C-alpha positions as CSV (number, residue, x, y, z in Angstrom):
1,M,105.3,118.5,96.9
2,R,102.8,121.3,97.2
3,R,103.9,122.7,93.9
4,G,103.4,119.3,92.3
5,L,100.0,119.0,93.8
6,S,99.1,122.5,92.6
7,R,100.1,121.6,89.0
8,Q,98.1,118.4,89.2
9,G,95.0,120.3,90.4
10,G,95.4,122.9,87.6
11,A,95.6,120.1,85.0
12,V,92.4,118.6,86.3
13,S,90.7,122.0,86.1
14,Y,91.8,122.5,82.5
15,K,90.5,119.1,81.6
16,R,87.1,119.8,83.2
17,L,86.8,123.1,81.3
18,L,87.7,121.4,78.1
19,I,85.0,118.8,78.6
20,I,82.4,121.4,79.4
21,A,83.3,123.5,76.4
22,S,83.2,120.5,74.1
23,I,79.7,119.5,75.3
24,T,78.4,123.1,75.0
25,F,79.8,123.3,71.4
26,L,78.1,120.1,70.4
27,L,74.7,121.1,71.8
28,V,74.7,124.7,70.4
29,S,76.1,123.8,67.0
30,A,73.6,121.0,66.5
31,V,70.9,123.7,66.5
32,L,72.5,126.8,65.1
33,A,75.3,125.5,62.9
34,P,74.6,121.8,62.2
35,R,77.2,121.7,59.4
36,L,79.9,122.4,61.9
37,N,78.8,119.6,64.3
38,P,80.4,116.2,63.5
39,F,77.2,114.4,64.7
40,T,74.8,116.5,62.5
41,R,77.0,117.5,59.6
42,D,76.0,114.7,57.2
43,A,72.3,115.1,57.9
44,A,72.5,118.9,57.3
45,L,74.3,118.5,54.0
46,G,71.8,115.8,53.0
47,N,69.0,118.1,53.7
48,V,70.6,120.7,51.4
49,A,71.1,118.1,48.6
50,F,67.6,116.7,49.0
51,E,66.0,119.3,46.8
52,Q,68.2,118.6,43.8
53,F,68.0,114.9,44.5
54,F,64.2,114.9,44.4
55,G,64.1,117.3,41.4
56,E,66.2,114.9,39.4
57,M,64.1,112.0,40.4
58,T,61.0,113.8,39.2
59,A,62.7,114.9,35.9
60,W,63.7,111.3,35.1
61,R,60.2,110.0,35.8
62,T,58.7,112.7,33.5
63,A,61.2,111.9,30.8
64,M,60.5,108.2,30.9
65,M,56.7,108.7,30.7
66,E,57.3,110.8,27.5
67,A,59.6,108.2,26.1
68,Q,57.0,105.5,26.5
69,Q,54.4,107.6,24.7
70,I,56.8,108.2,21.8
71,E,58.0,104.6,21.5
72,G,54.9,102.9,22.7
73,Q,57.0,100.9,25.1
74,W,59.8,101.2,27.6
75,P,62.8,102.6,25.7
76,K,65.9,100.5,25.2
77,D,68.3,103.4,25.6
78,I,67.1,105.6,28.4
79,L,70.1,107.9,28.1
80,A,68.6,109.1,24.8
81,Y,65.7,110.6,26.7
82,A,67.8,111.9,29.6
83,P,66.6,115.2,31.0
84,P,68.9,118.2,30.5
85,I,70.3,118.7,34.0
86,E,73.4,120.8,34.7
87,H,75.7,119.2,37.3
88,P,73.5,116.2,38.0
89,V,73.9,114.2,41.3
90,L,72.2,111.0,40.1
91,K,73.5,108.2,37.9
92,V,70.5,106.4,36.4
93,V,70.4,103.0,34.7
94,S,67.5,100.7,33.8
95,P,68.3,97.1,34.8
96,Q,65.0,95.9,33.4
97,P,61.9,97.4,31.7
98,Q,59.8,99.7,33.8
99,R,62.5,100.1,36.5
100,L,65.1,102.8,37.1
101,L,68.1,102.4,39.4
102,M,69.3,105.8,40.7
103,T,72.6,106.1,42.5
104,V,73.6,109.4,44.2
105,E,77.2,110.4,43.5
106,D,79.6,109.7,46.3
107,R,80.6,113.3,47.1
108,S,81.1,114.6,50.7
109,E,79.0,117.8,50.0
110,L,76.0,115.5,49.5
111,G,76.1,114.4,53.2
112,D,74.3,111.2,54.1
113,L,72.8,111.0,50.6
114,A,76.2,110.4,49.0
115,G,76.6,107.0,47.4
116,R,73.0,105.9,48.3
117,Q,70.6,104.2,45.9
118,V,66.9,104.3,45.3
119,I,64.8,102.0,43.0
120,V,61.9,103.5,41.0
121,D,59.2,101.3,39.4
122,M,56.9,102.7,36.7
123,P,54.0,100.4,35.8
124,P,53.1,100.4,32.0
125,R,50.3,102.6,30.8
126,S,50.0,104.3,34.2
127,S,51.0,107.6,35.7
128,E,51.7,106.1,39.1
129,W,55.2,105.3,40.3
130,S,56.8,103.9,43.4
131,C,60.2,103.7,44.9
132,R,62.2,101.9,47.5
133,P,65.7,102.1,49.0
134,G,68.4,100.3,47.1
135,T,71.9,99.1,48.3
136,P,73.1,101.1,50.1
137,P,69.7,102.5,50.9
138,V,68.7,106.1,50.7
139,P,67.5,107.2,54.2
140,S,63.8,106.8,54.5
141,R,63.2,110.4,55.5
142,Y,64.2,111.5,52.0
143,L,61.4,109.3,50.4
144,M,58.2,111.4,50.3
145,N,54.6,110.2,51.1
146,F,53.8,109.4,47.4
147,C,56.9,107.3,47.2
148,L,55.7,103.9,48.4
149,D,57.5,100.6,48.8
150,S,55.4,97.5,48.6
151,G,52.5,99.1,50.4
152,T,54.7,100.4,53.3
153,E,54.5,104.1,53.8
154,A,57.8,105.9,54.2
155,S,58.6,108.3,57.0
156,S,56.1,111.2,57.0
157,D,58.4,113.4,59.1
158,S,60.2,116.2,57.4
159,P,64.0,116.3,57.7
160,L,63.7,119.2,60.2
161,V,61.4,117.1,62.5
162,E,63.8,114.1,62.1
163,N,66.8,116.2,63.1
164,L,64.9,117.6,66.1
165,R,64.1,114.1,67.2
166,W,67.7,113.1,67.0
167,L,68.7,116.2,68.9
168,V,66.3,115.4,71.7
169,I,67.7,111.8,71.9
170,I,71.3,113.1,71.9
171,C,70.5,115.7,74.6
172,A,68.8,113.0,76.7
173,L,71.8,110.7,76.4
174,L,74.2,113.6,77.3
175,F,72.0,114.4,80.3
176,V,72.1,110.8,81.5
177,I,75.9,110.7,81.0
178,A,76.3,113.9,82.8
179,A,74.2,112.7,85.7
180,L,76.2,109.5,86.0
181,L,79.5,111.5,85.9
182,L,78.2,113.8,88.6
183,L,77.2,110.8,90.7
184,F,80.5,109.0,90.2
185,R,82.4,112.2,90.8
186,H,80.5,112.9,94.0
187,P,83.0,114.0,96.7
188,L,81.9,111.1,98.9
189,L,81.2,108.4,96.4
190,G,84.0,109.1,93.8
191,P,86.9,108.2,96.1
192,V,85.1,105.1,97.4
193,Q,84.5,103.8,93.9
194,L,88.2,104.2,93.1
195,R,89.3,102.7,96.4
196,P,86.6,100.9,98.4
197,Q,88.8,100.7,101.5
198,R,88.3,104.5,101.9
199,L,84.9,103.6,103.5
200,L,86.9,102.8,106.7
201,D,88.3,106.4,106.8
202,M,85.0,108.2,106.7
203,P,83.3,109.7,109.7
204,P,80.2,107.8,110.8
205,A,78.0,110.8,109.9
206,D,78.8,110.4,106.2
207,L,78.0,106.7,106.0
208,P,74.2,106.9,105.5
209,R,74.7,109.3,102.5
210,V,77.2,107.0,101.0
211,D,74.9,104.1,101.6
212,R,72.1,105.9,99.7
213,L,74.4,106.8,96.8
214,L,75.6,103.2,96.5
215,G,72.0,102.0,96.6
216,L,71.2,104.3,93.7
217,L,74.0,102.9,91.6
218,G,73.3,99.3,92.7
219,R,76.9,99.1,93.9
220,R,76.4,98.6,97.7
221,R,77.1,94.9,97.9
222,A,80.0,94.9,95.5
223,T,81.7,97.9,97.2
224,L,81.3,96.4,100.6
225,R,82.8,93.1,99.4
226,A,85.7,94.9,97.8
227,A,86.3,96.8,101.0
228,G,86.2,93.6,103.1
229,I,83.2,94.9,105.2
230,D,80.6,92.4,106.4
231,A,77.0,93.4,105.7
232,Q,76.0,93.0,109.3
233,R,78.8,95.3,110.5
234,W,77.8,97.8,107.9
235,Q,74.2,97.9,109.2
236,Q,75.5,98.3,112.8
237,A,77.6,101.2,111.7
238,L,74.6,102.9,110.0
239,A,72.6,102.4,113.2
240,Y,75.5,103.9,115.2
241,V,75.0,107.3,113.6
242,G,71.7,108.2,115.1
243,A,72.0,106.2,118.3
244,E,72.1,107.6,121.8
245,A,75.4,107.7,123.7
246,E,74.8,104.5,125.6
247,Q,73.9,102.6,122.4
248,R,77.0,103.8,120.6
249,V,79.3,102.8,123.5
250,Q,77.6,99.4,123.7
251,A,78.1,98.9,119.9
252,L,81.9,99.7,120.3
253,A,82.1,97.4,123.3
254,L,80.3,94.6,121.4
255,A,82.8,94.9,118.5
256,L,85.7,94.6,121.0
257,G,84.1,91.8,123.0
258,A,84.1,93.9,126.2
259,S,81.4,94.1,128.8
260,C,79.9,97.6,129.4
261,Q,78.1,99.3,132.2
262,V,77.3,102.9,133.1
263,S,79.7,104.6,135.5
264,W,78.0,107.1,137.8
265,G,79.2,110.0,140.0
266,W,81.1,112.0,137.3
267,S,80.8,115.8,137.0
268,L,81.8,115.6,133.3
269,P,79.3,117.0,130.8
270,G,78.1,113.9,129.1
271,R,78.1,110.2,129.9
272,V,80.8,107.9,131.3
273,F,80.9,104.2,131.0
274,E,83.1,101.4,132.3
275,W,84.5,98.6,130.1
276,K,85.8,95.3,131.3
277,L,88.2,94.2,128.6
278,P,88.3,90.6,127.4
279,D,91.4,88.4,127.9
280,D,92.2,88.2,124.2
281,V,92.7,92.0,123.8
282,P,96.5,92.5,123.4
283,V,96.8,95.2,126.0
284,S,97.8,95.0,129.7
285,L,94.5,96.5,130.8
286,D,91.7,94.8,132.6
287,R,89.3,97.7,132.4
288,C,89.0,101.3,131.1
289,L,86.6,104.2,131.1
290,V,84.8,105.5,128.1
291,Y,83.6,109.2,128.0
292,V,81.1,110.5,125.5
293,P,81.1,114.4,125.7
294,A,77.7,116.1,125.6
295,P,77.1,117.4,122.1
296,E,75.4,120.6,123.3
297,D,78.4,121.7,125.4
298,S,81.2,123.7,123.9
299,E,84.6,122.1,123.5
300,T,86.2,124.6,125.8
301,R,83.9,123.7,128.7
302,I,84.3,120.0,128.2
303,L,88.1,120.4,128.2
304,Q,87.9,122.4,131.4
305,H,86.0,119.7,133.2
306,L,88.3,117.0,131.8
307,R,91.4,118.7,133.1
308,V,90.1,118.7,136.7
309,S,88.6,115.2,136.7
310,H,90.5,112.4,138.3
311,T,90.3,108.9,136.8
312,G,92.7,107.3,139.2
313,L,94.8,104.7,137.4
314,D,92.2,104.0,134.8
315,V,92.6,104.9,131.1
316,M,89.8,107.0,129.7
317,L,88.7,106.7,126.1
318,V,87.2,109.9,124.8
319,L,84.8,109.5,121.9
320,L,85.2,112.7,119.8
321,G,82.9,114.1,117.2
322,E,84.0,116.1,114.1
323,R,86.0,119.3,114.5
324,Q,87.2,118.8,118.1
325,G,90.8,119.7,117.7
326,Q,91.4,120.9,121.3
327,L,90.3,117.7,122.8
328,L,92.4,115.7,120.4
329,K,95.4,117.8,121.3
330,Y,94.8,117.4,125.0
331,C,94.5,113.6,124.7
332,A,97.7,113.4,122.7
333,D,99.6,114.5,125.7
334,T,101.1,111.3,127.3
335,A,101.2,113.0,130.7
336,N,97.5,112.2,131.2
337,L,95.5,109.0,130.9
338,C,93.0,110.2,128.2
339,V,93.0,108.6,124.8
340,A,91.0,110.2,122.0
341,V,89.0,108.1,119.5
342,D,88.1,110.4,116.7
343,A,85.2,110.0,114.2
344,H,87.3,108.2,111.6
345,E,88.7,105.8,114.1
346,Q,85.2,105.0,115.4
347,T,84.3,104.0,111.8
348,Q,87.4,101.7,111.7
349,W,86.5,100.3,115.1
350,L,83.0,99.2,113.7
351,L,83.9,98.1,110.2
352,A,87.5,97.0,110.0
353,G,87.1,93.8,112.2
354,N,90.2,94.4,114.3
355,P,89.2,96.8,117.1
356,G,91.7,95.2,119.5
357,D,94.6,96.2,117.2
358,L,93.2,99.6,116.7
359,L,92.8,100.1,120.5
360,L,96.4,99.0,121.1
361,R,97.6,101.5,118.4
362,L,95.6,104.4,119.9
363,L,96.9,103.5,123.4
364,A,100.5,103.3,122.2
365,A,100.3,106.7,120.4
366,Q,98.7,108.6,123.3
367,L,100.0,106.9,126.5
368,R,103.3,106.1,128.0
369,L,104.4,102.7,126.7
370,T,105.1,101.3,130.1
371,R,101.4,102.0,131.1
372,I,100.2,99.5,128.5
373,S,103.2,97.2,128.2
374,P,102.0,93.8,126.9
375,Y,104.8,92.0,128.7
376,Q,103.7,90.1,131.8
377,T,106.6,89.8,134.2
378,R,104.9,88.4,137.3
379,G,102.6,85.4,137.7
380,G,101.2,83.0,135.2
381,V,100.3,84.3,131.7
382,V,96.6,84.8,131.6
383,R,96.1,86.3,128.2
384,A,96.3,84.0,125.2
385,S,98.0,86.8,123.2
386,S,100.9,86.9,125.6
387,F,101.6,83.1,125.6
388,F,104.2,81.8,123.2
389,G,105.8,78.4,122.7
390,R,105.5,75.2,124.8
391,D,103.9,73.6,121.8
392,Q,105.3,70.1,122.4
393,L,104.3,70.1,126.1
394,L,100.8,71.2,125.2
395,A,100.5,68.6,122.5
396,R,101.6,65.9,125.0
397,V,98.7,66.9,127.3
398,L,95.9,67.8,124.8
399,N,96.4,65.3,122.0
400,R,96.1,62.2,124.2
401,E,93.5,60.4,126.3
402,P,93.1,62.0,129.8
403,A,96.0,61.2,132.1
404,N,97.9,62.5,135.1
405,Y,100.8,64.9,134.7
406,L,103.4,66.3,137.1
407,V,104.8,69.6,136.0
408,V,108.1,70.4,137.7
409,G,110.4,73.4,137.3
410,G,111.8,76.4,139.1
411,R,109.9,79.5,139.9
412,Q,109.0,81.9,137.1
413,L,109.8,79.4,134.5
414,G,106.3,79.0,133.2
415,K,104.5,76.3,135.1
416,S,101.5,78.4,135.9
417,S,101.4,79.7,132.4
418,L,101.4,76.2,131.0
419,L,98.5,75.2,133.3
420,K,96.4,78.2,132.4
421,A,97.1,77.6,128.7
422,V,95.8,74.0,129.1
423,Q,92.7,75.5,130.9
424,R,92.1,77.9,128.0
425,R,92.3,75.2,125.4
426,L,89.9,72.9,127.3
427,E,87.5,75.6,128.2
428,D,84.9,74.7,125.6
429,H,85.7,71.0,125.3
430,P,82.5,69.0,124.7
431,Q,83.6,66.0,126.7
432,M,85.9,67.4,129.4
433,V,85.6,70.1,132.1
434,C,88.8,71.7,133.5
435,H,89.3,73.6,136.8
436,Y,92.4,75.5,137.9
437,V,93.3,75.6,141.6
438,S,96.2,77.5,143.1
439,L,97.3,76.4,146.6
440,R,98.6,78.9,149.1
441,D,99.3,76.3,151.7
442,H,99.1,72.5,152.2
443,R,95.3,72.3,152.5
444,L,94.1,70.9,149.2
445,T,90.7,69.5,150.1
446,P,89.4,72.5,152.0
447,R,90.4,74.8,149.2
448,L,88.7,72.7,146.6
449,A,85.6,72.4,148.8
450,L,85.3,76.2,149.3
451,Q,86.0,76.9,145.6
452,F,83.0,74.8,144.7
453,G,80.6,76.0,147.4
454,L,81.0,73.1,149.9
455,P,81.9,73.1,153.6
456,A,85.6,73.2,154.2
457,D,85.5,69.9,156.1
458,S,84.0,68.0,153.1
459,P,86.1,64.8,152.2
460,L,87.9,64.8,148.9
461,E,85.7,62.1,147.4
462,A,82.6,64.2,148.2
463,V,84.1,67.2,146.6
464,I,85.0,65.3,143.4
465,E,81.5,63.8,143.3
466,H,79.9,67.2,143.7
467,I,82.0,68.6,140.8
468,Q,81.0,65.6,138.6
469,T,77.4,66.1,139.4
470,Q,77.5,69.7,138.2
471,Q,79.2,68.6,134.9
472,A,77.2,65.5,134.1
473,G,78.7,63.4,131.4
474,K,82.0,65.2,131.2
475,R,85.4,64.1,132.4
476,L,87.0,66.0,135.2
477,F,90.5,67.4,134.9
478,L,91.9,69.3,137.9
479,L,94.9,71.6,137.5
480,I,96.6,72.1,140.9
481,D,99.3,74.8,141.0
482,E,101.9,75.7,143.7
483,A,101.6,72.2,145.2
484,D,105.0,72.0,147.0
485,L,103.6,72.7,150.5
486,F,100.9,70.1,150.0
487,F,103.5,67.4,149.0
488,R,105.7,68.3,152.0
489,D,102.8,67.9,154.3
490,E,101.8,64.7,152.7
491,A,105.3,63.2,153.1
492,A,105.2,64.0,156.8
493,K,101.8,62.4,157.2
494,G,102.3,59.3,155.1
495,Y,100.6,60.5,151.9
496,P,96.9,60.0,153.0
497,Q,95.3,62.4,150.4
498,L,97.8,61.5,147.7
499,S,96.6,57.9,147.9
500,T,93.0,59.2,147.4
501,L,94.1,61.1,144.3
502,R,95.6,57.9,142.9
503,A,92.5,56.0,143.6
504,L,90.2,58.6,142.0
505,S,92.4,58.6,138.9
506,E,92.5,54.8,138.7
507,E,88.7,54.7,138.9
508,G,88.5,57.1,136.0
509,R,86.6,59.7,138.0
510,C,89.2,62.5,137.8
511,W,92.6,63.3,136.4
512,F,95.1,65.7,137.8
513,M,97.9,68.0,136.6
514,L,100.1,68.9,139.6
515,A,102.7,71.7,139.4
516,G,105.5,72.4,141.8
517,F,109.2,72.6,142.4
518,W,111.6,70.5,144.5
519,D,109.1,68.9,146.9
520,L,107.0,67.6,144.0
521,Y,110.1,66.4,142.1
522,A,111.5,64.7,145.2
523,T,108.2,63.0,145.9
524,A,107.6,61.8,142.4
525,V,111.2,60.9,141.4
526,L,113.5,60.5,144.4
527,D,111.1,58.9,146.9
528,Y,110.7,55.2,145.9
529,Q,107.9,54.6,148.4
530,S,105.8,57.6,147.4
531,P,102.4,56.9,145.9
532,L,103.1,59.7,143.5
533,R,105.8,57.6,141.8
534,N,104.4,56.4,138.5
535,F,101.3,58.5,139.3
536,G,101.7,60.5,136.1
537,E,104.0,61.7,133.4
538,V,106.7,64.1,134.6
539,L,106.9,67.3,132.4
540,T,110.0,69.4,133.2
541,I,109.7,73.1,132.4
542,G,113.0,74.5,131.2
543,A,114.1,76.8,128.4
544,L,111.6,78.2,126.0
545,E,111.9,77.3,122.4
546,R,114.2,79.8,120.6
547,Q,111.7,80.8,118.0
548,A,109.1,81.3,120.8
549,C,111.6,83.6,122.5
550,R,111.9,85.6,119.4
551,E,108.2,85.9,119.1
552,L,107.7,86.7,122.8
553,A,110.2,89.6,122.4
554,S,109.1,90.9,119.0
555,V,105.4,90.3,118.5
556,P,104.1,92.5,121.4
557,L,106.5,95.2,120.3
558,A,105.1,95.0,116.7
559,R,101.6,95.5,118.1
560,L,102.8,98.7,119.6
561,R,104.5,99.6,116.2
562,L,107.9,99.2,117.8
563,G,110.8,96.9,117.1
564,F,114.5,96.2,117.5
565,A,117.1,98.1,115.5
566,S,118.4,94.8,114.0
567,D,117.9,91.0,114.2
568,T,121.3,90.8,115.8
569,L,120.0,92.8,118.8
570,L,117.1,90.4,119.1
571,E,119.3,87.4,119.1
572,D,121.6,88.9,121.7
573,L,118.6,89.4,124.0
574,V,117.5,85.8,123.6
575,D,121.1,84.5,124.2
576,A,121.5,86.7,127.3
577,S,118.2,85.4,128.8
578,G,119.2,81.8,128.4
579,Q,115.8,81.4,126.7
580,R,114.1,81.8,130.1
581,A,110.6,83.2,129.3
582,N,110.2,85.6,132.2
583,L,113.7,87.1,131.6
584,V,112.8,87.8,128.0
585,A,109.7,89.6,129.1
586,I,111.6,91.5,131.8
587,L,114.3,92.6,129.4
588,C,111.8,93.8,126.9
589,Q,109.9,95.7,129.6
590,E,113.1,97.4,130.7
591,C,113.9,98.3,127.1
592,L,110.5,100.0,126.8
593,E,111.0,102.0,130.0
594,A,114.4,103.2,128.8
595,L,113.1,104.1,125.3
596,P,113.2,107.9,124.7
597,P,109.9,109.7,124.0
598,G,108.8,109.4,120.4
599,A,111.4,106.7,119.7
600,R,110.1,103.6,117.8
601,V,113.2,101.5,117.7
602,I,115.1,99.7,120.5
603,E,118.8,100.3,120.1
604,R,121.9,98.7,121.7
605,L,122.0,101.3,124.4
606,Q,118.5,100.3,125.7
607,L,119.4,96.6,125.7
608,R,122.6,97.2,127.5
609,G,120.8,99.1,130.2
610,A,118.2,96.4,130.5
611,L,120.8,93.7,131.0
612,A,122.3,95.6,133.9
613,S,118.9,96.6,135.5
614,Q,117.9,95.8,139.0
615,A,114.7,94.1,137.7
616,V,116.9,91.4,136.0
617,Q,119.1,91.0,139.1
618,D,116.0,90.6,141.2
619,A,114.6,87.9,138.8
620,L,117.8,85.9,139.1
621,A,117.9,86.1,142.9
622,G,116.6,83.5,145.3
623,W,118.7,80.6,144.1
624,G,120.4,80.3,147.5
625,R,117.2,79.1,149.2
626,L,115.9,76.3,147.0
627,S,115.3,73.9,149.9
628,Q,114.0,73.9,153.4
629,D,117.2,72.0,154.5
630,E,119.9,74.6,155.4
631,T,122.7,72.1,154.6
632,A,121.2,71.4,151.1
633,C,121.0,75.2,150.5
634,R,124.7,75.6,151.5
635,L,125.6,72.8,149.2
636,D,123.8,74.6,146.4
637,R,125.7,77.8,147.1
638,I,129.1,76.1,147.1
639,I,128.4,74.5,143.7
640,V,127.2,77.9,142.3
641,Y,130.3,79.8,143.6
642,H,132.6,77.1,142.3
643,C,130.9,77.2,138.9
644,A,131.2,81.0,138.8
645,Q,134.8,81.0,139.8
646,H,135.9,78.4,137.2
647,A,133.4,79.2,134.4
648,G,131.8,75.8,134.8
649,T,132.1,72.6,136.9
650,S,131.7,68.9,136.9
651,L,130.8,66.1,139.3
652,S,134.4,64.9,139.6
653,R,135.7,68.4,140.3
654,L,133.0,68.9,143.0
655,I,133.8,65.6,144.7
656,E,137.5,66.6,144.7
657,L,136.4,69.9,146.2
658,F,134.3,68.5,149.0
659,G,136.4,65.4,149.8
660,E,134.8,63.5,152.7
661,R,132.6,66.3,153.8
662,I,129.6,65.4,151.7
663,D,128.4,62.1,150.1
664,A,127.8,61.8,146.3
665,V,124.1,61.2,146.7
666,A,123.5,64.6,148.4
667,L,125.8,66.2,145.8
668,K,123.9,64.7,142.9
669,A,120.6,65.8,144.5
670,S,121.9,69.3,144.7
671,L,123.0,69.3,141.1
672,A,119.5,68.1,140.1
673,R,117.9,70.8,142.2
674,L,120.0,73.5,140.5
675,Q,119.2,72.2,137.1
676,L,115.5,72.1,138.0
677,A,115.7,75.7,139.1
678,F,117.3,76.6,135.8
679,V,120.5,77.8,137.5
680,L,122.7,75.2,135.9
681,K,122.5,73.1,132.8
682,R,124.4,70.2,131.5
683,S,127.2,71.0,129.1
684,G,129.1,68.0,127.8
685,D,130.5,66.1,130.8
686,G,130.1,69.1,133.1
687,Y,127.7,72.0,134.1
688,E,127.5,75.7,133.3
689,F,125.1,78.5,134.0
690,A,121.7,78.1,132.2
691,V,121.4,81.9,132.0
692,P,124.6,83.8,130.9
693,L,123.4,86.8,133.0
694,F,123.7,84.8,136.1
695,V,127.4,85.1,136.4
696,G,127.0,88.9,136.6
697,Q,125.8,88.6,140.1
698,F,129.3,88.0,141.5
699,E,132.4,90.0,141.7
700,V,135.5,88.1,140.7
701,A,137.3,89.0,143.9
702,E,134.5,87.9,146.2
703,L,134.0,84.4,144.9
704,P,137.0,82.8,146.7
705,V,136.0,84.4,149.9
706,L,132.4,83.2,149.6
707,L,133.5,79.7,148.7
708,R,135.8,79.4,151.6
709,H,133.2,80.7,154.0
710,E,130.6,78.2,152.9
711,L,133.0,75.3,152.9
712,S,134.2,76.1,156.5
713,T,130.6,76.4,157.7
714,L,129.7,73.1,156.1
715,E,132.7,71.4,157.8
716,R,131.8,73.0,161.1
717,D,128.2,71.8,160.9
718,A,129.3,68.3,159.9
719,R,131.2,68.0,163.3
């Protein structure tokens, strides 16, 4: 490749030398040897032939004057009086009395006189004469002062002066062309004109010079448009060059949408700032540090201080200037939490319009992938970039008039993520205000009151009225998460607050979206006397859409410039997870942790390890305690063991298993609870595990023992 580049560079040098030699020859030959110059050759030969041309014109005029004296009039045959000329260059005819039409012979050695005509008029009984160009015309510089055409004086300049004038014009044109070539071939401007996107690869220090050059050519607006750069961002980048450290960091934070403040107490030479990153940045960081090294300090001293500094668990972005290779090498080591942002990348940050993607690419290249993993495996998904799917459920909530909704499903299936997605989409709604509340216990009203600055003993109606007063003219939508303990307490007390919720909703003062598991489901569906029955539409959270699972697994990896070795591998991951959202995220996280350093592709080996990881087993655990009733939990375990032992089960087989030890109502309730928890799912007339990985929790030999133990305990308790 180097040899090819060398040949290409040599060819360019030869072409340049050839162009320079050609221009030099044209300029020198135009003065010293005009006959050798293709631009001045005709004029030079014409100047040589001019003397004979003018001599023959004068000889013919004298001959015709003598002929008129002899004949007393214009001769009928002018050739009889033709002057004796050896090797004449003019062909002369008389189209009418007192007029001669002279045509120069068309020979190359006559230059620009060849083939040209001149018309000579000789008034009778007068020694005066006049001439004018014919067709094609003789150049006016060959017509002397005494050769007049209708009162118009011919050019008074000699051929030499005329040639010098053309030489000056040619030199001026060549100078302008050379200046334009030098400008276009400028090492900064030339590449930009060929490919405007190269503006994004320039260090900020070069941008003002390029801006001036583009202004001289009048190409600034067109070049920026071709590069896809907004004029406002361009001006911000120009201001970035001469700005102080704080102003530059503020400019980068503004482009990213982050809030910025000075971070004090550092011994590093330079300035340190703290960024709070926005939610839409596709990285799993809430904050980071930004370090601007002091320009007057040496790179070695800065590096020494950086090595002994402690950033805790915070990532530190280091803004580099030009020629700071040692710092760049230090930050490239994934063992530390420093990430270099060099001069070219700062330009891209300001101009490209995608600083979030650039930040993610830098973090992925210079940090351990698990430090910035975009997969959220615990709690509700907060970042919009990490939320996938649930389009139908969101459409049912957002594309209708305000109403009440009951979101039911097992833990870690996406209830909180759905509520937070609704909150994000209603955040800037012009006619509705949305608030999210997560309950840790059964006390709904005190938590609402404290969240909105009211005393904890405020009644629920007063709290709602206070919220409405703060948001005058807007409808109120409350999203209440983790509401199981609240419903359990309400059922024990006769539903006093639940009746208030229904009344507020019926009055149109407030609407509610309540999320929970079995207690909410039992209150809303199984308890016929509950005021929650018919309170709102029940939304069951189950499997994530298959396409959404694919996107959840692949899109965050693509942001890190990673991917699966094949589509088959991706499909196997989705199948093994049972399309359970948190399992997809956990499996991808485990694959990232098992990925060798420098690897960019997840292979079958990493997926196999993730499927057998402890994190996956922990996510599947807890199914044995889905209820507060010990008998109900035992019934759940018996059903699960039976399903695992026989690779599926059905209601009839379970009734046959239990016999008279349990009634069908409790059995159906247990099946409903296991389905709601996404442990089982319907399959034809029977049931099977919703997540294929679930069966891996049991050893084949231990299932009969576990099943017998639970059945015997159930029978003993029934006595």
